[in-house]
N, C-alpha and C positions, 0 to 999 in steps of 0.2 A: 505494500500499500502507499507506505511514506518514497520510495524510487516509483511508483510512476504520480505522486503528490513532487517530486524534483522534478518529471518529465516534464510532465504540465507547467509548469510554473516556469521554466526553462522557452518553453510553445511560446509561456505568452511573454515573456520577455523579450524573445528574439520578433517578437509580432509586434510589439511597442516600438523598437528599432527602426522594423522597418518601415514604419508609419513615421517613423521623425524625419524622415531624411525623404526626399526628394530628388529628379532627375530635371535638371534643365539643360535645354543645347538651344544654338542657336548659331549666327556667324558676324564674322566684322569685318568689315571691310574699312573702306579708306575716303574719306570725302569725296572724290573721286569715282567710287564704284567700285574698286577689287577691289580682291581678296587680300584681306592683312594674313601671310604666312607667319606662326609663328609667335604671334601676340599670348601674353600671358594674364592667361582670366583666373582670378582668385579671388574665395571667398575670406569676404575682409574681417579679421580677428582669427583669423586661423589657418593652416596650412594647408585647408584641401585647395587645388588649384588645377589646370589644366593648361596645354599650348592649343592654337588652333590648330588645323590641318591643311594642308596644300589650297584649300580652295574658301578658309579661314571660318568655318565651321566649328567648333568646338560642341562634348556633350560636357555636362559636372551631375553630379550626387554632392547633392545644400541639405548642410543641417537644419532641420524646420526653423529654429531659433535665429538663425542668421538673415538679416535684409538686404546685406548690401551686397553687388561684384564691384573686380575693383580689375579695368579695363589697361592693357599697355604693352608698348611695342615698343624699341629700338627706333628715337626720332618720329614717334609720337607723342602728344600731350595724352598722359596718362585721363582714363574717366571713370565716375564713380556709379554706379547706374542701381537704383532698390529695384531688388527683387520684384516683390511684391507677390500675387498669385500666378502670375504665367509661368507657363513652364516654356516659353521659346523666348528669349531674350538677346535680340537686334542690337548691335552697336557700330557706330564711325568713329573713327578717329580722325584728330586731325593730325594733318604734318606741324611738327617744331620749329622754330623760326629759330637756328644760328647762325650764328657768323662765326663763318671760319675766321678772320681776324680779330676772332677774342684765344685760338688755339697755334703754339709754339709747336713744328715739328721738329727736330732736332734727327741725328744719327741714329740716337740710342734709345730716345720716350718722344712720347708726345704729351704736353701739357698746358694750362693751364695760359695764359701772358698775364697773370695774376702771379702765379707762382712760379714764373721762369724770371730763373736769378742772372743770368749769361745772356752772354751781350749778342744780337741778333739785326738781322738787315733786314728788310722790306722792299723787293722790287714790283713794282705793278706797270701800266701799264702807261702811265705819264711821265714815268722815269725819259724812258728810252722816244717817246712822240716828242721831245725838242733837240736830240742829238742826231745829228748828220753822219749815221751808219748806212755799213753797205750786207752787212749780215748780221743773224743775231749772235753769233759768236764778236765779232766785235764789241756789238751790243754790251753782249755783259759783262766784257775789259775795262773795268777798272767802275763799275756801275755799284758794287761793295768791296768792302775790306777782305781780303783773301780768295780771291776769285781770280784767280788766271788763267787765259786762255792762249791754246801753240796752236802751226802748222807749219808742216813743211813747208806748204805757197804750192806744191804742184796740186796739178785741177786731179778731181777726186781721192785727195790723200785722206786721210782719217782727221779729225779734228781734237786736240782735249782740249776740255776742260778742268781745270782742278780745283779743288776748294780747301783752303788752306792748308796749299806745300802741295809736295810731292811724295808726301806717305797719305796722302786722301787714295780714293777712288779716281781714280780717270773715267770719268764720262766724256767717252769717244764716237763717234760713228760715222763712216765713209759715207761721204757725201760722192752722190753720182747726178749726173747731170743727165738730165731730155733733152 
């Protein structure tokens, strides 16, 4: 009799647990309607989450007492959506506006400009517009500290662009005239 009581009690607890959760599905797209692959869909306040498939779809089991989904993706603005009573929740993510002038890429790391403590030079098309040059290599020569260019002068020969001396990687390309 005791075994039967424990078995019934276990079935009741399992049934309560099964009804305390529900499955939510949906699709995540960008502001142009394209599916967002690998977006993170997370139940707020838990470790329960999933990622979207190639077509932007997801399926997630949500505890009954949770009310908010957090949806995020790289280079997109994170959004929070109320769960409510719906079983299908679609989301649209907008692109996050990041300025590339806030990032400094060095030979060994990427840092925010505010965190970078070394010296860096920035070149833009405005720097080259006022200079009378005949090709790109001559435009680079002397435009920032540490840039050196060299070539043998022979037609079709490789041009070497060195950054910070002869111990650096040589950026060279054999130019072919058409």
